[in-house]
C-alpha positions in Angstrom: 7.1 11.0 -12.4 10.2 10.7 -10.2 13.5 11.8 -11.6 16.8 11.1 -9.8 19.0 14.2 -9.4 22.8 14.3 -9.3 25.2 16.6 -7.5 24.3 15.6 -3.9 26.3 14.0 -1.2 27.0 10.3 -1.7 24.6 9.4 1.2 21.7 11.3 -0.4 18.8 10.1 -2.6 17.6 13.2 -4.5 14.5 13.1 -6.6 12.4 15.7 -8.5 8.6 15.1 -8.7 6.7 16.2 -11.7 3.5 15.3 -13.4 1.7 12.4 -11.7 3.6 10.0 -9.5 2.8 6.4 -10.4 3.4 3.1 -8.5 6.0 2.3 -11.2 8.0 5.4 -10.2 8.4 4.0 -6.7 9.2 0.5 -8.0 11.6 1.5 -10.7 13.1 4.8 -9.5 12.8 5.5 -5.8 13.0 2.1 -4.1 16.1 0.9 -6.1 17.9 4.3 -5.4 17.2 4.0 -1.6 18.3 0.4 -1.5 21.4 1.1 -3.5 22.5 3.9 -1.1 21.7 1.7 1.9 24.3 -0.9 0.7 27.0 1.7 1.4 25.5 3.8 4.2 23.7 3.0 7.5 21.6 6.1 7.3 20.7 8.1 4.2 19.2 11.5 3.5 16.3 12.3 1.2 15.9 15.3 -1.0 12.3 15.4 -2.3 11.8 18.3 -4.7 8.3 19.0 -6.0 8.5 20.7 -9.4 6.0 23.4 -10.4 4.5 20.9 -12.8 3.6 18.4 -10.1 0.0 17.2 -10.6 -0.6 14.5 -8.1 -0.1 11.0 -7.0 -2.0 7.8 -8.0 -3.8 5.9 -5.3 -1.4 2.9 -5.7 1.6 5.2 -5.5 0.2 6.7 -2.3 0.0 3.2 -0.9 3.5 2.4 -2.0 4.7 5.6 -0.4 3.2 4.6 2.9 4.7 1.1 2.7 8.1 2.6 1.7 7.9 4.9 4.8 7.1 2.0 7.1 9.7 -0.3 5.7 12.5 2.3 5.6 11.4 4.5 8.6 14.6 4.1 10.5 16.9 4.4 7.4 16.8 8.2 7.1 18.8 10.7 9.0 17.2 13.8 7.4 14.5 14.6 4.8 14.2 17.8 2.9 11.0 18.6 1.1 11.1 21.4 -1.5 7.7 22.8 -2.5 5.8 26.0 -3.2 2.4 24.2 -2.6 0.7 25.0 0.7 -1.2 21.7 0.5 2.0 19.7 -0.1 3.8 21.6 2.7 1.0 20.8 5.1 1.1 17.1 4.1 4.9 17.0 4.6 4.7 18.7 8.0 2.0 16.3 9.1 4.0 13.3 8.0 7.1 14.7 9.8 5.3 14.2 13.1 5.4 10.4 12.4 9.0 10.2 11.1 11.8 9.7 13.7 14.3 11.9 11.8 14.3 15.7 11.2 12.2 16.8 8.3 12.3 20.3 6.9 10.2 22.0 4.2 11.7 24.7 2.0 10.1 26.8 -0.7 11.7 26.4 -4.1 13.4 29.8 -3.9 15.3 28.6 -0.8 16.8 25.4 -2.3 20.3 26.6 -1.4 19.3 26.8 2.3 17.6 23.5 2.0 20.7 21.8 0.6 22.8 23.3 3.4 20.3 22.0 6.0 20.3 18.6 4.4 24.1 18.4 4.5 24.0 19.4 8.1 25.9 22.7 7.6 
């Protein structure tokens, strides 16, 4: 499940990931949030916070994530991934090699530092 978070800069899409991510989460939550921000900003930032209760991602959602990344590849100025999972951190660092903007991974106990990095301060 993807849940939009508030309290971030206006040019930031912030989501918390919990349970299992479905294709519907991308279609109903993430994609509309990204497209809404892009109406007002040339580039946006993404805060992707994995909750301790994250269980996985459906195959269709994984495909949707790939398509989203390809379609919006040039639309992000920074991406922060928050996770305590070694596997998720490794996946994020691997994907960062293919994304043209800075991507940083922070453990959950360093969220304050992650927010400062995402804001560019």
